[in-house]
C-alpha positions as CSV (number, residue, x, y, z in Angstrom):
1,X,0.0,0.0,0.0
2,X,2.9,2.4,0.7
3,X,4.3,1.8,-2.8
4,X,0.9,2.5,-4.4
5,X,0.4,5.6,-2.2
6,X,3.8,6.9,-3.0
7,X,3.2,6.4,-6.8
8,X,-0.1,8.1,-6.5
9,X,1.3,11.1,-4.7
10,X,4.2,11.4,-7.2
11,X,1.8,11.0,-10.1
12,X,-0.5,13.7,-8.7
13,X,2.3,16.1,-8.2
14,X,3.7,15.6,-11.7
15,X,0.3,15.9,-13.3
16,X,-0.4,19.0,-11.1
17,X,2.9,20.6,-12.2
18,X,1.9,20.0,-15.8
19,X,-1.5,21.5,-15.3
20,X,0.1,24.5,-13.5
21,X,2.3,25.0,-16.6
22,X,-0.7,25.1,-18.8
23,X,-2.9,27.3,-16.7
24,X,-0.4,29.8,-15.2
25,X,2.1,30.1,-17.9
26,X,0.2,29.1,-21.0
27,X,2.8,26.6,-22.0
28,X,0.7,23.9,-23.5
29,X,3.5,21.7,-24.9
30,X,5.5,21.5,-21.7
31,X,2.4,21.1,-19.6
32,X,1.1,18.2,-21.6
33,X,4.6,16.6,-21.6
34,X,4.5,16.7,-17.8
35,X,0.8,15.9,-17.3
36,X,0.6,12.8,-19.5
37,X,3.3,10.8,-17.7
38,X,1.8,11.9,-14.3
39,X,-1.6,10.5,-15.4
40,X,0.1,7.3,-16.5
41,X,1.7,6.9,-13.1
42,X,-1.7,7.5,-11.5
43,X,-3.3,4.8,-13.7
44,X,-0.6,2.3,-12.7
45,X,-0.8,2.9,-9.0
46,X,-4.2,1.2,-8.4
47,X,-3.5,-2.1,-10.2
48,X,-0.1,-2.2,-8.5
49,X,-1.8,-1.9,-5.1
50,X,-4.3,-4.7,-6.0
51,X,-1.5,-7.0,-7.2
52,X,0.5,-6.5,-4.1
53,X,-2.6,-7.0,-1.9
54,X,-3.7,-10.2,-3.7
55,X,-0.1,-11.6,-3.4
56,X,-0.1,-10.9,0.3
57,X,-3.6,-12.5,0.8
58,X,-2.4,-15.7,-0.9
59,X,0.7,-15.7,1.2
60,X,-1.0,-15.4,4.5
61,X,-4.3,-17.1,4.0
62,X,-3.3,-20.6,5.0
63,X,-1.8,-19.4,8.3
64,X,-4.9,-17.3,9.0
65,X,-7.1,-20.3,8.4
66,X,-5.0,-22.4,10.7
67,X,-5.1,-19.9,13.5
68,X,-8.9,-19.5,13.0
69,X,-9.4,-23.2,13.2
70,X,-7.3,-23.5,16.4
71,X,-9.4,-20.7,18.0
72,X,-12.7,-22.3,17.0
73,X,-11.7,-25.7,18.2
74,X,-10.4,-24.7,21.6
């Protein structure tokens, strides 16, 4: 989750910098050149978070089920 949040923050800052270039300075080319990569970083952040979460769930699920069974049977 930390990786996805970090990517999301970086993507938002990069995209925001590009939007600021467009709105404040009227520099459309540089603004788009900065905004599009920022948007792509934001798009990648969510699937990355899902992939990491799913991997962790698969890794810890057997141990959680074992602990749950031991609690229920005691």
